[in-house]
C-alpha positions in Angstrom: -100.7 114.2 -0.9 -100.2 116.2 -4.5 -101.6 119.6 -3.2 -101.3 121.2 -6.8 -104.6 121.6 -8.9 -104.6 118.3 -9.1 -106.4 118.5 -13.0 -103.1 119.5 -14.9 -101.3 116.2 -13.9 -100.8 113.5 -15.8 -101.8 111.4 -13.7 -105.3 112.4 -13.6 -105.6 112.6 -16.9 -103.9 108.5 -17.7 -106.7 107.6 -14.7 -109.6 109.4 -16.2 -108.6 107.5 -19.6 -108.9 104.8 -17.7 -112.1 105.4 -17.0 -112.7 106.1 -20.3 -111.3 103.0 -22.3 -111.7 100.4 -19.7 -113.8 101.0 -16.8 -117.4 99.2 -17.2 -120.1 100.9 -15.5 -122.6 99.1 -13.9 -125.7 99.7 -15.6 -128.3 101.7 -13.2 -131.7 103.5 -13.5 -130.1 106.3 -12.3 -127.1 108.2 -12.4 -125.8 110.4 -9.4 -123.5 112.8 -10.2 -122.2 114.5 -7.3 -118.7 117.1 -6.1 -115.5 115.7 -4.9 -114.9 116.0 -0.9 -111.9 117.5 0.5 -111.5 113.9 2.2 -110.3 111.2 1.0 -112.5 108.2 -0.1 -115.4 111.0 -0.7 -117.4 108.7 0.4 -115.5 109.0 4.6 -116.2 112.8 4.0 -119.4 114.3 6.6 -120.6 115.7 3.2 -120.8 112.6 1.4 -121.9 110.6 4.8 -125.1 113.7 4.4 -125.9 113.2 0.9 -125.8 109.2 0.9 -128.5 109.2 4.0 -130.7 111.2 1.6 -130.3 108.4 -1.7 -130.3 105.4 0.5 -133.7 107.1 2.0 -135.5 107.5 -1.6 -133.6 104.8 -3.8 -132.6 101.6 -3.5 -129.1 100.1 -4.4 -129.5 99.0 -7.2 -131.3 101.5 -9.3 -128.5 103.6 -8.4 -124.5 104.8 -9.0 -122.9 107.4 -8.2 -119.6 109.4 -10.2 -118.1 111.9 -8.0 -116.7 114.8 -9.8 -114.7 117.8 -10.2 -110.4 118.9 -9.3 -110.6 114.9 -9.2 -112.3 114.5 -12.9 -114.6 111.7 -12.9 -114.6 109.3 -10.3 -117.1 106.3 -11.0 -118.3 105.7 -6.9 -116.8 101.9 -6.5 -113.4 103.6 -8.0 -112.6 106.1 -5.3 -109.9 105.0 -3.7 -107.9 104.2 -6.7 -104.7 106.3 -7.5 -104.9 108.4 -7.9 -108.0 109.5 -6.7 -107.8 109.4 -2.8 -104.7 111.3 -3.0 -104.5 115.0 -3.3 -106.2 117.6 -1.7 -107.0 120.8 -3.0 -109.9 122.9 -2.6 -110.7 124.7 -5.8 -113.5 127.0 -3.8 -110.4 128.3 -1.9 -109.0 129.7 -6.0 -109.4 132.9 -6.4 -106.5 132.4 -9.5 -109.1 133.3 -12.9 -107.1 131.3 -15.1 -107.0 128.0 -13.1 -110.9 128.6 -13.0 -111.3 128.2 -16.8 -108.9 126.1 -16.8 -111.1 123.6 -14.6 -114.0 124.4 -16.5 -112.5 123.2 -19.3 -110.8 119.6 -18.4 -113.9 118.8 -16.3 -116.6 119.9 -18.9 -113.8 117.9 -21.1 -114.2 114.5 -18.8 -117.8 115.3 -17.8 -118.5 114.7 -21.4 -117.1 111.9 -22.2 -118.0 110.0 -19.3 -122.2 111.2 -20.5 -120.8 110.0 -23.8 -119.6 106.4 -22.9 -122.4 106.4 -20.2 -125.1 107.0 -22.5 -127.3 104.0 -22.7 -125.5 103.1 -19.5 -128.4 105.0 -16.7 -132.1 105.8 -18.2 -131.6 109.4 -15.4 -128.8 111.7 -14.8 -129.3 113.6 -11.8 -126.4 116.3 -10.0 -126.4 117.7 -7.5 -123.5 120.4 -7.6 -123.5 124.5 -7.2 -120.4 127.1 -8.3 -117.5 125.6 -11.3 -118.6 121.7 -10.6 -123.0 122.4 -11.9 -121.6 125.1 -14.6 -119.3 122.4 -15.7 -121.4 119.4 -16.1 -124.0 121.9 -17.4 -121.6 122.9 -20.4 -121.1 118.8 -20.4 -124.4 118.4 -21.1 -125.3 120.9 -23.5 -121.9 120.1 -25.7 -123.1 116.1 -25.5 -126.3 116.6 -26.4 -127.4 114.7 -23.3 -129.4 115.7 -21.1 -129.9 116.0 -16.7 -133.7 115.0 -15.4 -132.4 117.2 -12.2 -129.4 119.2 -11.7 -129.7 120.0 -7.6 -130.2 122.7 -6.2 -132.5 124.3 -8.5 -132.2 127.8 -9.7 -134.7 129.3 -7.5 -133.4 127.8 -4.2 -129.5 128.7 -5.1 -131.3 132.2 -5.3 -133.2 132.3 -1.9 -130.0 130.7 -0.2 -128.3 133.1 -1.9 -125.7 134.9 0.9 -124.1 138.1 -0.7 -122.2 138.7 2.2 -120.3 135.2 2.7 -116.9 134.3 1.1 -119.5 131.1 -0.4 -122.5 132.9 -2.0 -124.0 129.5 -3.0 -123.0 128.1 0.7 -122.6 124.3 0.5 -124.5 121.4 0.0 -124.8 120.9 3.0 -127.2 123.5 3.5 -130.6 122.0 4.6 -133.1 123.5 2.4 -130.5 121.9 -0.2 -130.8 118.2 1.3 -134.5 118.9 2.1 -134.5 119.6 -1.8 -132.7 117.2 -3.3 -134.3 114.4 -1.1 -137.6 115.6 -2.4 -136.0 115.6 -5.7 -135.8 111.8 -5.1 -138.6 110.3 -3.8 -140.7 111.9 -6.7 -137.5 110.3 -9.3 -138.9 106.4 -7.6 -142.0 106.7 -7.8 -141.7 108.2 -11.4 
């Protein structure tokens, strides 16, 4: 099991190269970008099961494609069992080394930008549900490529309302009820329009 920052490892870059050069993503109306999870495969984690319930209650399966991203790189959900994506155990949120955090932002922005460019004509709309450095990476990638996100959730106002400066993770968790409710409302609006 890989316990060091995976984004530095050559097998993660090799897997990313496969996704960018060989993998053919399904054409869908909506891409939903979700952060990776500690439990593997990602879809079995409590948070991803919760996100999936929100998605399933608002969108038809053939209208969206889930793309997991973060310390793993960029992983279309159907490839989550591919080596090395299910074989690492690392939590960026517990890392206090700013050099590693900045390296993550640089590498992940690069990978997300490449995926956004690859899939520019694949999806009509893009939704990202993320906080912290994951949010910053996808925001930078969108800005660098000019490929805009239709929704970046939770919204800045919802994040601010729920911020707890005394908590080790001031933005909390994406499983926070207020965040999930906004995610659900936003997907419902997206499905109607």
